[in-house]
C-alpha positions in Angstrom: 24.6 -6.5 -68.1 23.9 -9.9 -66.4 26.3 -9.4 -63.8 25.2 -5.6 -62.6 21.6 -7.8 -62.4 22.7 -10.3 -60.6 24.6 -7.5 -58.3 21.1 -5.5 -58.0 19.0 -8.5 -57.1 22.1 -9.5 -54.7 22.0 -6.4 -52.9 17.8 -6.1 -53.1 17.7 -9.4 -51.6 20.2 -8.3 -49.0 17.7 -5.1 -48.4 14.4 -6.8 -48.1 16.3 -9.7 -45.4 17.3 -7.1 -43.4 14.5 -4.9 -42.9 12.4 -8.2 -42.2 14.9 -9.5 -39.8 13.9 -5.4 -38.1 10.4 -5.8 -38.5 10.6 -9.2 -36.9 12.8 -7.4 -33.5 10.2 -4.6 -33.2 7.2 -6.4 -33.6 8.7 -9.1 -31.3 5.7 -9.7 -27.9 7.4 -8.6 -25.0 6.3 -10.5 -22.2 3.3 -9.2 -19.5 4.5 -9.6 -15.4 1.7 -11.9 -15.4 3.3 -13.9 -17.9 6.8 -13.5 -16.6 5.9 -14.9 -13.1 3.3 -17.6 -14.2 5.7 -20.1 -13.7 6.5 -20.6 -10.3 9.8 -21.8 -9.3 10.0 -24.6 -7.1 13.4 -23.0 -5.3 15.3 -19.9 -5.0 19.2 -19.7 -6.0 18.9 -17.5 -2.2 16.3 -14.8 -0.4 17.7 -11.8 -2.3 15.9 -14.0 -5.3 13.0 -15.1 -4.1 12.3 -11.8 -2.5 12.5 -9.9 -5.8 10.2 -12.4 -7.2 7.7 -12.0 -4.5 7.5 -8.4 -4.6 7.1 -8.7 -8.3 4.5 -10.9 -8.4 1.9 -8.9 -5.6 2.9 -5.8 -7.5 1.5 -7.1 -10.5 -1.9 -6.5 -8.7 -1.3 -3.0 -9.5 -0.2 -3.7 -12.8 -1.9 -6.3 -15.1 -4.4 -6.4 -12.5 -5.6 -2.8 -12.8 -8.8 -1.4 -13.3 -8.0 -0.5 -17.2 -9.3 2.7 -17.1 -7.4 4.8 -15.1 -4.8 2.5 -13.8 -5.5 2.4 -10.5 -6.1 -0.6 -7.7 -9.6 -2.7 -7.9 -11.0 -3.2 -4.4 -10.9 -6.9 -4.6 -10.3 -9.1 -7.7 -11.8 -13.0 -7.4 -10.3 -15.4 -9.3 -13.0 -17.6 -9.3 -15.3 -14.5 -10.6 -17.3 -14.4 -7.6 -18.5 -11.4 -6.8 -22.3 -11.1 -4.9 -21.6 -7.3 -4.7 -21.3 -6.8 -8.5 -18.3 -4.6 -7.5 -15.3 -5.8 -9.7 -15.4 -2.8 -11.1 -15.0 -0.6 -7.9 -11.7 0.9 -7.3 -9.9 1.6 -4.2 -8.3 4.9 -2.9 -6.1 3.3 0.2 -5.2 -0.2 -1.8 -4.3 2.5 -5.1 -2.0 4.7 -3.0 -0.1 1.4 -1.8 -0.3 0.2 -5.4 1.5 3.9 -6.4 4.0 3.2 -4.1 4.3 -0.6 -5.6 4.3 1.1 -9.2 7.7 3.3 -7.4 9.3 -0.4 -6.0 8.8 -1.6 -9.4 11.1 0.7 -11.9 13.5 1.0 -8.7 13.5 -3.0 -9.4 13.4 -3.0 -13.5 10.5 -5.3 -13.3 9.4 -2.3 -15.3 10.8 0.4 -17.5 11.0 4.1 -16.1 8.9 4.9 -18.9 6.7 2.7 -18.6 6.2 3.3 -14.5 6.1 7.6 -16.0 3.3 6.3 -18.5 1.0 4.4 -15.6 1.9 7.5 -13.1 0.1 10.2 -15.5 -2.6 8.4 -16.6 -3.1 7.4 -13.1 -2.8 11.5 -11.6 -5.3 12.5 -14.4 -7.5 10.0 -13.8 -7.6 11.6 -9.7 -7.2 15.3 -11.0 -10.8 14.5 -12.9 -11.8 12.2 -10.0 -14.8 12.9 -7.7 -13.4 15.2 -4.6 -14.8 17.1 -2.0 -12.7 19.4 -0.9 -9.6 18.6 -2.4 -10.6 14.6 -0.6 -11.4 11.3 -2.4 -14.2 9.0 -1.4 -13.2 5.8 -0.6 -14.5 3.9 -3.3 -14.8 5.0 -7.1 -16.6 3.7 -9.8 -13.6 3.1 -12.2 -15.7 3.5 -15.7 -16.5 6.7 -14.8 -14.6 8.5 -11.3 -17.8 8.8 -10.0 -17.9 8.4 -6.0 -19.0 4.7 -5.4 -20.6 5.1 -0.9 -19.3 3.1 0.9 -21.5 3.0 3.5 -25.5 5.5 3.2 -23.3 8.0 5.0 -20.1 7.3 3.9 -20.6 8.8 0.1 -18.3 12.1 0.5 -14.4 12.6 1.1 -12.3 9.9 2.9 -9.5 11.8 4.0 -8.0 9.2 5.8 -7.9 6.5 2.4 -7.0 9.7 0.2 -3.8 10.7 2.4 -2.3 7.0 1.4 -2.5 8.3 -2.3 -1.0 12.1 -1.2 1.5 10.2 0.9 2.7 7.8 -2.2 1.9 10.8 -4.3 4.7 12.7 -2.8 7.0 10.0 -3.2 6.3 10.1 -6.9 7.5 13.9 -6.8 10.2 12.9 -5.0 11.8 10.4 -7.3 10.8 12.3 -10.5 11.1 15.8 -9.8 14.7 16.5 -11.5 13.7 14.6 -14.5 12.9 14.9 -18.0 10.1 17.2 -18.8 7.5 15.3 -19.1 8.3 13.0 -15.5 8.6 17.1 -14.0 5.1 17.8 -15.6 3.8 14.5 -13.6 5.6 16.3 -10.6 3.7 19.8 -11.7 0.4 18.1 -11.1 1.5 16.3 -8.2 1.8 18.9 -6.6 -1.7 21.1 -8.3 -3.7 17.8 -6.4 -1.5 17.6 -3.3 -2.3 21.7 -2.6 -6.1 21.2 -3.4 -6.8 18.9 -0.2 -8.7 21.0 2.2 -6.6 19.3 5.7 -8.4 22.4 7.8 -12.1 22.2 6.3 -11.5 18.5 7.9 -11.5 19.6 10.9 -14.9 21.1 11.2 -13.8 24.1 13.1 -12.7 21.9 15.8 -8.8 21.0 17.6 -9.1 17.6 15.4 -9.0 16.0 12.0 -12.6 14.2 11.2 -12.1 11.2 9.0 -15.0 11.8 6.4 -17.6 14.7 5.1 -20.6 13.9 3.3 -21.8 16.4 0.4 -25.7 14.8 1.5 -24.9 13.9 5.4 -22.6 16.7 6.0 -20.7 15.6 9.9 -23.2 12.7 10.7 -20.2 9.9 10.1 -18.7 11.9 13.2 -15.3 10.1 13.0 -12.6 12.1 15.0 -9.1 10.8 14.2 -8.1 9.6 17.3 -4.6 7.7 18.0 -4.2 4.9 17.8 -5.1 3.3 14.7 -3.7 3.4 10.7 -4.5 7.3 10.6 -1.0 9.0 11.9 -0.2 9.7 8.7 -2.9 12.2 8.3 -2.2 14.9 10.8 1.6 14.3 9.5 0.6 15.7 5.8 -1.8 18.2 7.5 0.3 19.9 9.7 2.9 19.8 6.2 -0.1 21.2 3.8 1.6 24.1 2.0 -1.7 25.4 1.5 -4.0 24.1 4.0 -2.6 23.1 7.4 -3.8 22.3 10.6 -2.4 23.8 13.9 -0.1 21.6 16.2 -2.6 21.9 18.7 -5.2 19.4 16.8 -2.2 17.2 16.7 -1.8 17.1 20.3 -5.1 17.2 21.8 -6.8 15.4 18.9 -4.5 12.5 17.7 -3.3 12.2 21.0 -5.4 12.9 23.5 -3.9 15.4 25.6 -1.2 12.9 26.1 -3.9 10.1 26.7 -2.7 8.5 23.8 0.3 7.4 26.1 0.0 3.3 27.2 1.8 0.9 29.9 0.3 -2.4 27.7 3.3 -5.1 27.2 2.1 -7.9 25.6 4.6 -10.7 25.7 7.1 -8.0 27.3 7.2 -5.9 23.9 5.5 -2.0 25.3 3.0 -1.0 22.9 3.6 3.0 23.9 0.3 4.0 22.6 -2.8 2.7 23.0 -4.3 1.0 20.4 -8.2 1.7 19.8 -10.2 -1.0 21.0 -7.2 -3.0 21.8 -5.2 -1.9 23.8 -4.2 -4.7 26.2 -2.7 -6.9 23.0 -3.0 -4.1 20.8 -5.0 -4.0 16.5 -5.0 -5.4 13.8 -1.1 -5.4 12.4 -2.1 -3.4 9.2 -1.8 -0.2 11.4 1.9 -0.8 11.8 2.0 -0.4 7.9 -0.2 1.8 6.2 0.8 5.3 7.6 4.7 3.8 7.2 4.6 3.4 3.4 6.5 6.6 2.9 6.9 7.8 6.7 9.8 6.4 8.2 9.8 5.1 11.9 12.9 4.8 12.3 14.5 7.6 14.6 11.0 9.2 14.6 9.7 10.5 18.3 8.3 12.9 20.1 6.7 13.6 23.8 4.5 10.5 23.5 6.1 7.4 21.8 9.3 6.5 19.6 7.6 5.7 16.9 10.0 2.3 15.6 9.1 1.2 19.0 5.4 1.5 17.9 5.6 -0.5 14.9 7.9 -2.9 16.1 6.9 -4.0 19.5 3.7 -4.3 17.5 4.7 -7.2 15.1 6.8 -8.6 17.6 4.1 -8.8 20.0 1.6 -10.2 16.9 4.1 -12.3 16.2 4.8 -14.3 19.7 0.9 -14.3 20.4 0.3 -16.6 17.4 3.8 -18.5 18.7 1.9 -18.6 22.2 -0.8 -20.0 19.8 -3.3 -20.0 23.2 -6.5 -20.7 21.3 -4.5 -24.0 20.2 -5.2 -23.2 16.7 -4.0 -25.5 13.6 -0.8 -24.3 12.1 0.3 -21.2 14.3 4.0 -20.8 15.3 6.9 -19.4 14.3 7.0 -20.3 10.7 3.0 -18.8 10.7 1.9 -16.0 12.3 0.2 -12.8 11.3 -3.0 -11.4 12.6 -4.9 -8.6 10.4 -7.8 -7.4 8.9 -9.1 -9.2 5.6 -11.1 -12.2 4.6 -12.1 -14.6 6.9 -13.4 -17.8 7.5 -17.3 -15.8 7.5 -16.9 -12.9 5.7 -14.3 -10.1 6.8 -12.5 -9.8 10.2 -9.7 -7.4 11.7 -8.3 -10.1 13.1 -5.7 -9.6 16.0 -4.7 -10.8 19.1 -7.6 -11.7 21.9 -11.0 -12.0 20.8 -11.1 -10.9 17.3 -8.1 -14.3 16.8 -10.9 -16.4 14.7 -7.5 -18.6 13.3 -6.9 -16.8 10.6 -3.6 -15.7 8.6 -3.3 -13.1 6.9 -0.1 -13.6 4.3 0.3 -9.5 4.5 0.8 -8.8 7.8 3.9 -11.0 8.3 5.0 -9.9 4.6 4.7 -5.9 5.0 6.5 -6.6 8.7 9.8 -7.3 6.9 11.5 -3.9 7.7 10.5 -5.1 11.5 10.9 -8.5 11.5 12.7 -9.6 8.8 14.1 -13.0 10.2 10.5 -14.1 11.4 9.1 -12.9 8.2 11.6 -14.5 6.2 10.4 -17.7 8.0 6.9 -17.0 7.4 7.3 -16.2 3.9 9.2 -19.4 3.1 6.5 -21.8 4.9 3.4 -19.7 3.3 5.5 -20.5 0.2 5.7 -24.1 1.2 1.7 -24.6 1.0 2.4 -24.4 -2.6 -1.0 -23.7 -4.7 -3.2 -24.0 -2.3 -2.5 -20.2 -1.0 -1.4 -19.2 -4.3 -2.8 -17.9 -7.1 -2.0 -14.6 -10.3 -1.3 -11.7 -7.6 0.8 -14.0 -5.1 -0.7 -15.4 -2.0 -4.5 -14.9 -1.5 -5.4 -13.0 1.3 -6.2 -15.0 4.1 -6.4 -18.9 4.9 -7.0 -21.1 7.9 -5.7 -24.8 8.4 -8.0 -24.8 11.3 -10.7 -24.7 9.3 -8.8 -25.6 6.2 -10.4 -23.0 4.1 -9.5 -20.3 2.6 -10.6 -18.7 -1.5 -9.0 -18.0 -4.7 -9.7 -14.0 -3.6 -7.9 -11.1 -3.4 -8.1 -7.5 -0.9 -6.4 -4.5 -2.6 -5.5 -3.0 1.1 -3.4 -6.4 2.0 -1.6 -7.5 -1.5 -0.4 -3.3 -2.6 1.9 -3.2 1.2 3.8 -6.3 0.3 6.6 -4.8 -2.4 6.5 -1.1 -1.2 7.3 -2.7 2.4 9.6 -5.7 1.4 11.5 -2.4 -0.8 11.6 -0.5 2.7 13.3 -3.0 4.3 15.5 -4.0 1.4 16.8 -0.5 0.5 14.3 2.4 2.4 13.5 3.4 -1.1 10.0 4.9 0.0 10.8 6.0 3.2 14.4 7.7 1.6 12.1 9.5 -0.4 8.9 10.5 1.1 11.2 11.3 4.6 13.3 13.7 1.4 10.1 16.1 1.0 11.2 19.5 2.4 7.2 20.1 3.5 7.1 16.9 5.7 10.1 18.1 7.4 8.6 21.5 8.2 5.2 19.6 9.5 6.8 17.2 11.3 8.8 19.6 13.6 6.1 21.8 13.9 4.3 18.6 15.4 7.1 18.6 17.6 9.1 15.2 16.3 12.4 14.4 16.5 13.7 12.6 13.8 17.5 10.8 14.6 19.0 9.0 11.4 
C-alpha cells in the first residue's frame, strides 16, 4: 500500500512538473521588434546582415510605432514628444501605403510571422474600408482613433487621389502575396479587391482629359491640381488605366501626365539625362522621393513608353542627385561621395523639399540615399555606412532621424512616415525585387500598362 502511494505521488509530481514546464513555455514573452533592435550593433558580419538590421529597424515605424486603433502609420513620431500642432494621433494615408509594403517585406525577411502579418493587414484593411472616403478615395490625413478626415489644408478636406494610390499600390502587392493562401488570407484578398474596385478614378477627371489630385465635398474642385508630369504621381495613371470598374482612357495619360509630349526633357545634370521635365526643377531634378513613391510596386526596369525609359528616369535622377552632392557647389560641410541625398523632409527651419540648386539647404535626408538602393547600390551602401558611423547623433528607436545638417550641427529626434516607411521596401526591391514582382504580376496592371502604350522588357 505504501509503495502504491509512493508511485501515485511520483507520477502526480512528474505530471505537475510537466504542466508547469509547459505553462512556462507558453507564457514566455516574445520580444517586440523594438526590443529586438534596441541594442545597436557596433559592426556587422557583412553587408547582408547590416541590411537586415536596417530594414528591421525602419519597418518598425509601421509595426510597434503604428497607430493603435488602425494599425496605420502615424504622420510623424517625435521622440521628444514635442508636437506643436498637437497631431500625435494623426494617420497618414501615403505613408501607410509604404508601411504596408514594409509589412510584406517583414514577412519575407521573417522579422514577423506570416500569421502576425495577416492579422495586422486584416486590421488595416477593415479600418480602411470604414474610414472616410470620397468617391472611394481617402483623405491625406485621418484621425487615427475615429477614421474621420483631418483637413490637410482648408480646402484639402476630401479625397487625395495621389496618397490613396500609394495605399492601393501596396494593397495589390498584398493581394498577390496571399491570393493562394488559406481561408483567412483569401478573405483578406477579397476585401482588398472590394476597396480597389470602389476607387472612382473616372470621377477625379472632372470631365476633362486629365486626372485631378483632390476633390472636396465642401469646396469641390477648387484645389485645381491636375496631375501633369513629372513628379511622384505616375502610379495614379497606371492604376487609373488598370481599374476594372472606374478606368480612365489612355488619352488622359498622354494629354494630362505627358502634356501632349511636352513631358520630354533634354536636361542632363552631371551628364545624366533626366528624360522627363521635373516640375519646377527642370534643370537639375526634383526631390529624390519622386524616384521612390510610384516605384514601391511599379518596376521601372525595362519599362518604357514613347516619352522615356523609366529605368533611366529613376536611375539618372538618383545619380545626378548623388553627383550634385559630391560636387557640392555650395560647399556644405559633410557633403561628398559618402554623404548625399536631397529630398523633402524636416529642415533646419521647418520643412523643405530639398533638391539640387536653390532648394539645397545643406540638409541630408537619409531616406534619399537608402530608398535609392535599387538604382545606386554602391553609392547607397557607402552612404549607409557613413550615416551609421554618426552613431546616436542621428539614430533613435525607429532608425535614422528624418534629416540632419553637419553645416548647422543640426538634427532633431523626429520621424516622418513618408520618409521612414519607404526604406525597408525599397531596399527589398534591391535585394529580391519582392514588391516589384508582386505588383507587376497583377493581370489588370499588365493590361493597364499596355493600354497606356508601355513596353515591358524583362
